[in-house]
C-alpha positions as CSV (number, residue, x, y, z in Angstrom):
1,M,28.7,28.8,43.3
2,P,28.0,27.5,46.9
3,K,26.2,24.2,47.4
4,E,22.7,24.3,48.8
5,P,22.5,23.6,52.5
6,K,21.4,20.2,53.4
7,K,17.9,19.6,54.4
8,C,17.1,17.8,57.6
9,P,14.4,15.3,57.0
10,H,13.3,15.8,60.6
11,C,12.9,19.4,60.1
12,H,11.1,19.7,56.8
13,G,8.5,22.2,56.7
14,T,9.1,23.7,60.0
15,G,10.2,27.1,58.4
16,F,13.6,26.8,60.2
17,E,16.9,26.0,58.4
18,V,18.7,23.7,60.9
19,L,22.3,23.3,60.7
20,H,23.8,20.1,61.7
21,P,27.3,19.8,63.1
22,A,30.0,18.0,61.2
23,P,31.4,15.0,62.7
24,A,34.2,15.7,65.0
25,S,36.5,13.4,63.0
26,L,36.0,15.6,60.0
27,V,36.8,18.9,61.8
28,Q,39.7,17.3,63.5
29,G,41.1,15.8,60.3
30,A,40.7,19.0,58.4
31,I,42.7,20.9,61.0
32,E,45.3,18.5,61.7
33,Y,46.0,18.3,57.9
34,L,46.1,22.1,57.7
35,N,48.5,22.1,60.7
36,K,50.7,19.5,59.2
37,T,50.7,20.9,55.6
38,A,51.0,24.6,56.4
39,G,53.0,24.5,59.6
40,T,50.4,26.0,61.7
41,N,49.0,25.2,65.0
42,F,45.3,25.6,65.1
43,R,43.1,23.9,67.5
44,W,40.2,21.8,66.1
45,T,38.1,22.4,69.2
46,N,37.9,26.1,68.7
47,R,34.4,27.4,68.3
48,K,35.2,29.5,65.2
49,V,37.0,26.7,63.5
50,K,34.1,24.4,64.1
51,E,31.6,27.0,62.8
52,A,33.4,27.5,59.5
53,I,33.7,23.7,58.9
54,N,30.0,23.1,60.0
55,A,28.9,25.7,57.5
56,R,30.8,23.8,54.6
57,Y,29.3,20.4,55.8
58,N,25.8,21.9,55.6
59,E,26.5,22.8,52.1
60,D,27.2,19.1,51.4
61,W,30.9,19.1,51.5
62,L,31.0,15.9,53.5
63,D,34.4,14.3,52.4
64,I,37.6,15.1,54.3
65,K,39.5,14.7,50.7
66,D,37.7,18.1,49.8
67,Y,39.0,19.9,52.7
68,Q,42.5,18.4,52.0
69,L,42.2,19.5,48.3
70,V,41.6,23.0,49.4
71,V,44.5,23.1,51.8
72,D,46.8,21.6,49.2
73,K,45.8,24.1,46.5
74,K,46.1,27.1,48.8
75,C,49.3,26.0,50.5
76,Q,50.9,25.5,47.0
77,E,49.8,29.1,46.0
78,W,50.3,30.9,49.3
79,L,52.9,29.0,51.5
80,N,56.0,31.1,51.6
81,D,54.5,34.0,50.0
82,G,54.9,37.0,52.2
83,E,51.7,38.6,51.3
84,F,49.2,35.7,51.4
85,E,50.9,33.2,53.7
86,R,48.9,34.7,56.7
87,Y,45.5,33.6,55.0
88,L,46.4,29.9,55.6
89,Q,43.9,29.6,58.5
90,P,40.5,28.0,58.9
91,S,38.4,31.1,58.6
92,T,39.8,31.8,55.1
93,L,40.2,28.3,53.8
94,F,37.0,26.9,55.0
95,G,35.1,30.1,54.7
96,P,32.4,31.3,52.2
97,K,34.9,31.1,49.3
98,F,35.6,27.2,50.0
99,G,33.8,26.2,46.8
100,Q,35.8,28.7,44.6
101,Y,39.0,27.4,46.1
102,H,37.9,23.7,45.6
103,G,37.0,24.4,42.0
104,Q,39.9,26.4,41.0
105,K,42.5,25.2,38.6
106,W,45.9,24.4,40.0
107,T,48.4,26.7,38.8
108,G,52.1,26.1,38.8
109,T,54.0,23.1,37.6
110,P,52.6,20.0,36.2
111,G,53.6,18.0,39.3
112,Q,50.9,19.6,41.4
113,R,49.5,16.2,42.4
114,D,53.1,15.1,43.3
115,W,53.3,18.1,45.5
116,S,50.2,17.1,47.3
117,K,51.4,13.4,47.7
118,K,54.7,14.6,49.0
119,H,53.0,16.7,51.5
120,G,50.6,13.9,52.7
121,G,47.6,14.3,50.4
122,S,45.8,11.3,49.3
123,Y,44.6,12.1,45.8
């Protein structure tokens, strides 16, 4: 279930839901981690990339480790899979199913966290 969007203390009671941009360091870090882990070449400055991460940020996904965890889980599941590898992209990973991906149980071998650490993960 998606988290509720953050409420801006300055905008309370205005009738508008104001979305605040994620810090550039979060956007850049998430995309650089995806590129390194999946062997992709996405630009963190791309408008659509920023929109996807901003939307998750406004659902209170504030920590870079959350984004890295999703990348690790989906890379383990989809990398080198002819059918699903193409979904290793920001619009899929950081889209509306982000919370589901984050919460899913890791499948595969018992050394899942070892896989993450081997590929640069930090948990």
